[in-house]
N, C-alpha and C positions, 0 to 999 in steps of 0.2 A: 372378241370385239375390241378389247384393249390393245391387243397386238395389231389389229387392223388400223386403229387410230394412230398408234405409234409409228407404223410403217408409212402411213399417209403423211403424217407430220414430218417424219424423217425425209421422205421424198420431196416434200414441199420446200424444206430448208435447203436440201441439196440443189434443187433446181434454182432456187432464189440465189444461192451462193454462186453457182456456175454462171448464171445470167449476169450477176454483178461483176464477176471476174472477166468474162468475155467483153462486157461493155468497157471496163477499165483498160483492158489490153488494146481494144480497137481504138479507144480515145487516145491512149498513149502512143500508139503507132502513128496515127494521123498527126498528132501534135509534134512528135519527133521528126516525122517526114517534113513537116512545114519548116521546122527549125533548120534542118539540114539543107533543103533545096532552096528555101527563100533567103537564107542568110549565109550559111557557112560555105557550101560547095561553090556557089558562083564567085565568091571572094577569096577562095583558097585559104580559108581559116579552118584550123583543125580543132579537135577535142581530144580528150585522153581516151585510153582504153582501146577496145576493138574498133569503136567508131572512129577514133583518131587514126588508127592504122589504116582503116578502109578509106578514109578521106585522103590520107597521104598517098596511098597507092593510086587512088583515082587521079589526083593532081599530077603525080609524077608520070604515070603510064598512060593516062587518058582513057582508062578502062571505065567500066560501069560501076558506080557505087553500090548498086543493088547486089551485083554478083559478089563483090568483095565482102560486103556485110554478111551475106549468107554463108559463103565458103569459110571465112575466118572464124565464124561463130560455131561451126560444126564441131571441132574438137572440144570446145568448151561445153557444148551441150552434152556430148558424150561423157565428159567429166562430171557434169551436173547429174546425169543419170546415175552414175556410180556413187557420187558423194551425197546427193540430196534425195533423189527418188524419181520414180517413173512419172508421177503426176506433174512434178515440176518440169521435167525434161520435155514432156509432151506440150505443156502450155508454153514453154519457152521456144520450142520448135515452131509452134503456131505463131507466136509473136514475131520472131525473127523472119520467118517466111512471109508473113503479112507485111512487115516493114519493107523487105526487099521487093515484094510485089507492088506495093503502093509507090515506092520510089521509081520502079521500072515503068509503071503504067501511067502515072500522073505527073504532070509538069506544074510545079508551083511557081508563081511569079516572084521575081527578085524584088525584095522590099526596099533595100538600101545598099549603097556601096560604101558608106562611111565605116571605116575599120572598127571604130570603137562601138558604134551601134550594132554592127554585125557581131562582134565578139560578145557583147552583153546580151542582146536579145536572141541571138542564135543559141547561146548557152542556156538562156532562160527557157526557151521553147523545147530544146532538146532535153534539159533536165526535167521539165514538166512531163514530157512524154515518158522518160525513163521512170520517173516517180509513179505515174499512173500505172505503168506496166508492172512495176514491183508490187504495187497495191493489189494488182490482179493475180499475183502469185507467179509471175514469170519475169524474164529479163530480156533486155535488148542488147546488152553488152556483157560478154562472158568473162570479163577481166576479174570480177569479184569471185567467181567460182574458182578460177586458177589461184587467186590470192588465198582463199580459204584452204585449198588443197596444199599449197606450198607453206602456208602458215603452220600447218600441223607437222610438216617435215623440217622446217628451218627454225621455228621459234619466233619468227617475226610476226607482228600483228598484221591484220588484213589491211589496215590503213597505211602502214609502212610499206608493204609490198606494192600496193596500188600506186603510192607515191613514186616508188622506184621505177615501176613500169612507165609511168607518165613522164618522168624525167628523161628516160631513154627515148621515148617517142618525140618529145619536144626537142631533144638534142639532135636527133636525126632530121627533124623538120628544119631546125636552124641551119644544118649543114646542106641539105638538099634544096631548100627553098630560100629562106632568109631569116635573119635574127628577128626582124620586125614581125614576120609571120608567126614565129615561135612565141614571141611575147604576147601577141594578140590571142594566140591559141591558149596560152596559160590563163588569160582573162576569161576566155570561153569556158575552160575547164572549171574554174572557181565559180563562175556564174551558174553552170549546170549543176555542180555538186551542192551548192547552197540551195538551189531550187528543189533538188531531190530531197534534201533534208526537210524543207518546208512541207513538201507533199507528204512525206512519210510521217513526220512528227506533228504536223499541224501548225497552224498559225497561233493557236492558243497553246502555249507550252504549259503542260501540267506538272505540278510539283507535289510529290508525296511528303507529308509532314507527320512525323512521329512525335508525340507530346507526352512527357512524363511529368506529372504534377500531383501534389497532394490535393489540389482542388480540381480534380478531373471532372467531377459532376458539373461544376459551373462552366468549365471550358467546353464540355460536350454540349451543354445547353446553348452556349454562345454560338458554337459552330452551326448548330441546327437552326436556331432562330434568327441570328443576326447575319451570318454569312449564307445561310440557307443551303448548306452543303451536308452531305452524308458523313457519317463517322463510324468507325469500327473500334470496339473496345476490347483490348486484350487483358488477360489477367497475368500479372507478373510479380516478381519479387525484386526488391532493391539489392543490387549487387554488393554494396558495401557491408551489408549485414552478414555476420559470420554464421548465424543460426537462422533456421526457418521460423521466425517468430511472426506473430500477427501484425506487428507494426512494420514488418518488412514487406508485407504484401501491398501491391498497388495496382491501379488500373492504367493501362497505356492506351492512349487514343491515337488512331491513325486516320488521316483524312487526305483527300486529294483536292487541290485548288489550282487555279491558274496563277501564273507568276504575277499577274496584276493585283492579286488579292493578298500577296505575301505581307505587304506593309500593314494592311488593315488587320490581318490575323495576328501579327506580332504585337501591334499596339493593344488589341483587345486582350490578348493573353497577359501582356504587361500589366494591365489594369487589374486582372483577376489574380494573377500570381507572378510576381517579378522573378521568383526563383524557379520557374518552370524550365524544364530541359527540352529543347527542340532539336530535331534532326531533320534536315530537308534533303531531298534527292529528286533528280529529274525522272519523270515517268514517260517512257517512250510511247506507249500505247495503252489505252484503257477501253473497257467495254462493260456496259451494264452499270447498275448502281445509280446514284444520283449525281451524274456528271454535270448535267445542266441544272440550273436553279429551278426549283419547283415552287408553286404557291405555298405560302406559309401553312395553310390549313392541311395540305397533304403531308407536309413534313411533320406536323404535330400528330397526325393520325398514324404515321409510320413509327414515330417514337413512342 
């Protein structure tokens, strides 16, 4: 009976996860297609990566954007199969094929011809689509896969390699099209990359805070009752003590808050213990726990 319940629960979670991933991929494809066809392609403005190469070839040769996007991504998908795994490659093949199909089958209206608006909002919608697709566990642009592969071989970071690729793309665009087109394309690239960051990291940037203090009990109570956030307590020892003595033992508090709450946390800790030691770091993604504020009664029951 327990095994049956476990399998049903496991199947339910898998179906829910798959449904969410498919929804995000489809949403990402539609959003990216809108950005490409309503802003970038009609105005000959490019982006970076595989999408930028496809747009450049479309402008120069007059061919179909959908064909270029699909064909150029194929080698990267094969590389993704080798480097990351079968599930990722299948989802990415689905997303790239769907993007090519949507661009081939549907015509989106041209929204504006203003170069600055085209660059900013074309990059925004394209970045939104790429971000949603990555959230769904797939990609629309295979450049990052190549960058990860070459990063292991060359020692360059992924960000450095992507920057090098895009400099080459924009340089070719400046030569074949115009310097003005290349400059607007750079704006598009930055707008898209910042939007992807917002989609992946969220608009609420979370900060992980480690607190070492002799008054850890009071600080823990303050976090639970005043900030209404969760806290984890680690058992540790002070590093400057040469011997494992009782007075060297301490409790270390770890909590996750939004960046908007940092100032309040610091001021509250300053009141309790001005000598407290704080270490803060960005948290890219979180799940579970008391991320959102809960009613005070529930927090008291949990504590």
